N, C-alpha and C positions, 0 to 999 in steps of 0.2 A: 541606343544608349541604354545601359542597364538601369533598372529602378534601384534606389538606395536600398542597402541591405537592412533588414530588419534587425533591430538591436537584439542582442543575445542575452543569456543569463549573465547576470552581474556577479563581481567578486562578493558584494554584500550578501546576495541571495546564497551563495555557496557557504559563506561563513555562517549565515542562519541555519543552514542544514546540518552543521556539525551537532548542535544540541539535540536534533532528532535522532541521531545514530545512537546516543546514550540512552534516550527513551526506548527506542526499539530493543536494545539490549536488556534493559531493565523489565520490559514487557515479556520478552522471550523467556527469561529466567522465571518469572512469575508463573508463566504458562507451563514450563518444564516442571515446576513444583506442584502444580495442580492441573492435570489434564483430563480431569472429569468433564463431563458435559457442562456442569455448572461452572467449572473453571474456565472452559473454552468461551462460554457466553460472557462471563465477567471479563476475560481478556479482550474480547471483541469489543465491549462497551468502552474500555480504557483506549483501545487503539482508535476507535471512532472519535474520541474526544481529542486524542493527540492529532489524529489526521485532519480533523476539522480546523484546528488552529493553523496547520500547515497549508490547507487548501484555501482558507481565507487570507493568509499572508501572500500566497502565490497570486490570488485575485487582485490583491492590492498592488503589488509590484508590477503586475502586468498592465495595470490601468494608469500608472503615472510614472514619471521619470523620477527614480530615487536617488539620483546623483546630486544629492544636496545634504547638508549636515543634519537637518531636522529628520528627514525620512531614514538617513542612514542610522542616526542614534535611535530612531523609533524601532528599525528592524533589529538593531542589536538588543533592544530592550525586550523586544518580543522573543529572541533568542534566550535571553536569560530567563524569561518566563517559562519557556520550554524545558530549559535545564531544571528549574525548580519542580516543575510537573514531573519530570524523570525522577527527581528524588523521592517523590510521594508515592510512585507507582508500587514500590515493594509492600506498602501497607495501605494501599488506597482504599480497601474497604474496611479498614480498622481505625487506628487512632489518627492517621493522617488524611482521612477523608475530607474533613472541612477545610483543612489547609489546601488540599488539592482544588477543591472548588473555588476557593477564594483566588488563588493564583489563576485558575482558569478563566474566571470572570473578569479578573484584571486584564487578561490578555485580550478578551473580546471587546472591553471597553477602549483599551489602547487602539486597537484595530479601527474601531468607529471613529475615534478621535482623529486618527492619521487620515482616514478616508474623508472626513469632513473638511479637511484642509482644501479639498478640491470641490469647488461650489457645485460643479456639475454632478458630483456624486452624492449630494445631500439626499436627494430622493431615493437614491439606491440604498443609502445607509439604513433608512427606516422602512423601506418596502422590500429591500433586497435580502441577501443572506445574512447581512449584519443584524437586521430588524428581527429575525427569527429569535435571537437571543432574548428578546423581551418576554418570550414565552418559555423558552427553555432554562433561562437563567434562574428563575424561581424554583423550577423542578430541580435543578442540580443542587441549589442551595438547600432545598428541603431535604434532598437525598444525603447531604453532608451532616445534617442534624440527627436524622433517624438512624436505626441500626437494623440488624437482620436482613431479611429478604427484601424489605421495603427500599433499602438503598439501591441495590442493582436494578430494581423494578423502575424506580423513579429516574434514574440515570439512563436506563435502557429506553424509556420512553422519550426523554430528553434527545438521546442520540438519534432516534428515529426521526423526531421532528427536525433536528439539525440537518439531517441527511436529505430530508425532503424540502430543505430551503431552496436549492436551485429550481425545483419544480414550481414551488409557491411563487418565487420571484422570477419567473420566466420571462415576463414582460419588461422587468426592469433590467435584467441581465441582457436582453435583446438590444437594448439601447446602448449597451457598453460592449462592443465586440472586442475579442482578445486578439493579440498578435499570434497567429497560428504556430510559427516556429518556436517562439519563446515558450508559449503555454505548453506545447508537446514536449519540449526539451525539460521543462521543469518537471512534469510527470515521469518522464524517462529517468530524470536524476532521482526522483523518489524511489522508482524500482531498483536502480543501482544501489541506493542506500540500504534498502531492505535485503537485497541479495548480499551486500558487504556484511551486514549484520549476521547473516547465515554463516558466512565463512569465519567471522570472529568467534561465533558460537563454537564452530567446530575446532578452531584453533585453541580456544580457552579450555575446552574439555580435554583435548589431546595433550596440551602442554603440561597439565596437572597430572598425567598418568604416565606409566611406563611406555616408552615409544618402542613398542615391539614391531617386527616386520608386519604382522598382521594388522595392527592398528595403523601403521603408516600407509598400508594399502588401502585400509578403509577410509583414511583421510583422502587418499587420491581418487576413490570412487565418489565420495561425497562432493569433491570439488569438481568432478566430471558431471554429476548431477546439476550443481549450480550453474556450471557453464551452459549445460543444455537448456535450463530454464532461461538464462540470459538470451540464448540463441533464438529460442521460441519467440521471445518478446521483441528484441531489437532487430533481428533480421526479418522477421515475417509479420510483425505487428506495428512496430513503431511508426513507420512510414505511412501506413494506412490511417493511423490516428491523426497524424499532422494534415493529411490530405483531406480528411473528413471536416477538419476545423475550417476549411476554406470553402465549404458548400453553404447553400442558402440555408440549411436546417442545422447551422453550426451550434446554435444555442442548445438544441436538443441533444447533439453529440457531445457537447461539452458536459452536459449533465449526466447522461446515461453511461457514455463510455469512459470519460475522464474522471469525474467526480465519484460516481457509483462503481464503475468498473474497476478503478484503481484502488478503491477501498478493499474490493474482493482480491486483487492481485496482491496487495501488500499483505493482508491478513493470511493469504494462502502461503506465502513465502515465510511468514512468521511460524505458522504451523509446521511447515516443513523443517525449518530450522531447529525447532524444539525436538523433532523426531531425529534430526541428524545427530543432535547432541546424545541421544540415547544409544544410537548405533555406534558411535565412536567410543562410548564408555564402556561397552560390552559387546564388541564385534562378533565373537564366536558363540554367543548365547542367542536364542530366539528373543525377539523384542516383547516386552510386556504388552498386553492388549491396547493399553491407552497410547503408548508411545508409537506402536505400529499403526494406529489409527491416525495419529497426528502426521506421521511421515506420509502415508499413503493418500489420506484425505487432502492434506495440503498440496501434494502434487496434482491430485484430480481437480482440485478446486481451481488451481492456477490455469492448467490448460483448458478446464471447463468453462472458465470465464470467458475465454475467447469464443466460445460458442454464442455467448450473450453479445459480446462486442461486434463479432462478425455479422450476427443478424441485424444489430441496430445500424451498422454502417452500409452493408450490402443487401440486406434482406434476403440472405442465403443461409441455408443450414450448413454449419462446419462439421461434416460428418467425420473427418479425420480427427478432429479434437474431441469429439463425442467418444469415438473409439479409444482415443489415448486416455481420456479420463475414466472410461470403464476398465481399461487395462490396469491403470494405476490402483484403482479400488480392488482389482482381482488379486494384487499382490499382497493385500492385507491378510487374508486367512492363511496364506502361505508364510507369511512373515512370522506367524505365531509358532511355527514348527521347523524353522530352518535357521541357520546362523544369520545374525542380523546383517552382516556384510553382504551375504548372498542376496537377501531381500533387497537391499539398497542397490546392488548391482542390477537386479531385475528392473527396478524403477528407472535407473540410469538408461538401460537398454531401451525401455519404452519411450523415454524422451528423445534419445538419439534417433531412433527409428522414426518418430514423427518428423523430426528436423530433415532426415534424409528423404522422407516421402514428400514433405513441401518442396524441398529443393529440386527433386525429380520432376515434380508436377510443374513447377515454375519454369524449369528449363524447356519444357515442351509447349508452354503457353505462348501463343502468338504475341509478338512484341506490341502490337497495337490494341490488345485487349485492355479495357479500362482497368485501373487498379495498378498498372506498372508491374514491375518485376517482384516487389516485395509487399504488395498491397493485400495481404490475406486477412489482416486485421483479427 
C-alpha cells in the first residue's frame, strides 16, 4: 500500500508569489539604472529584504495547513505587503525609505502573529527566524530615518543578521521538520519566477525598440541562455535538493542549500537579466563595462553557486561547474570588444556545453550509484 501523497504547493501560495514577480521587475530595473559596485550592493540588500519575506512565508505555509479563511486572508495580506514593498523599491534609498521599512516590519509582525496561532510554534517564533526581527527591526527602522551611506550600511547589517537567522535558530528549526517535496517545490518555483522576470526584461526592452532581424536573433539567443540556466537547475540540481531534505542533516541542508544557496541563485539571475536588457537594446555594439560584468558575473555566480551546494550535499568538488564559472568570466573582457550578441552567444555556448557534459556523464554513470540519475546538486 502506498503512503499518502505529500500535500503540494497550494493555489494560495501561487497567488502569493505574483506580488514577488513585480518586486523582481522593479529591482532589476533599479540595478539596470545603476550597475556600479555600490549599485549592486544596494540592490543585493533590497533583494535580501524581499527574499527574507518570501522565505519566512514559505516556512509558515510549510508548517501548517493554510486551507482555512484566517490563514488564507493572512497570506493575501502578506502578498499585499510585498506589492507595497515593490512600489517602494524605485526610491528605496530616497524619500520612500521609511515607508519601505514600515511595510516590511508590518509583514514581519503579521508573520509572527500567524505563526502564534499554532501553540507549538510559540517557542519557534521567539527563538527561531521570526525572533531575529527583534534585533534587525530597530536597525532597519534606524536606516529609514538616517540618510547617506549610513542607510545601506544599517540595512546591510540587518540583512546579514536576518540571513544568519536559520543558523542561530538551528535547534528550534530542528524541532519543526519540513515537508521535503513541498519545500523543494517552493524554492524551485522561486527560481522559475526569477527566470521569468529575466524573460520579461528581455521582452520589455525589445518591444520598445525597432524589431530588426538582428534584434530578433538576439532575443532568441537570450532565450536560449535562460533555457540553459533552467536546464542546469531543474534537470541536474532540483532533484538533489529534494533528496537532501530527507537526510538526517536536513536542517543544515535547508539552511545552507535552500535559504542561503537560493539567495545566491536568485540574485545571479537578476544580475544576468540586467545584462540581457543591455544586450537586446544594442546588440551590434560592444557592451559597456558595467553591463558586460552584470551579464558574465551573473552567469558565473549562478553556475558557481552549484559548487557550494554540491559540496554541502555530497562533500565533493564540482569541477565542471568551476570550469563553467571561469569560462563565463572569461567572456567578460571579450564582450568589451565584440558585438554584444556575439558575447551573449558565447555565454549561451558555455551553458549548453555544461549541460551536454552533465548529460554525457550521467548516461555513463552506474544506475546503482547514490544520487540517482540527476542528483548532481
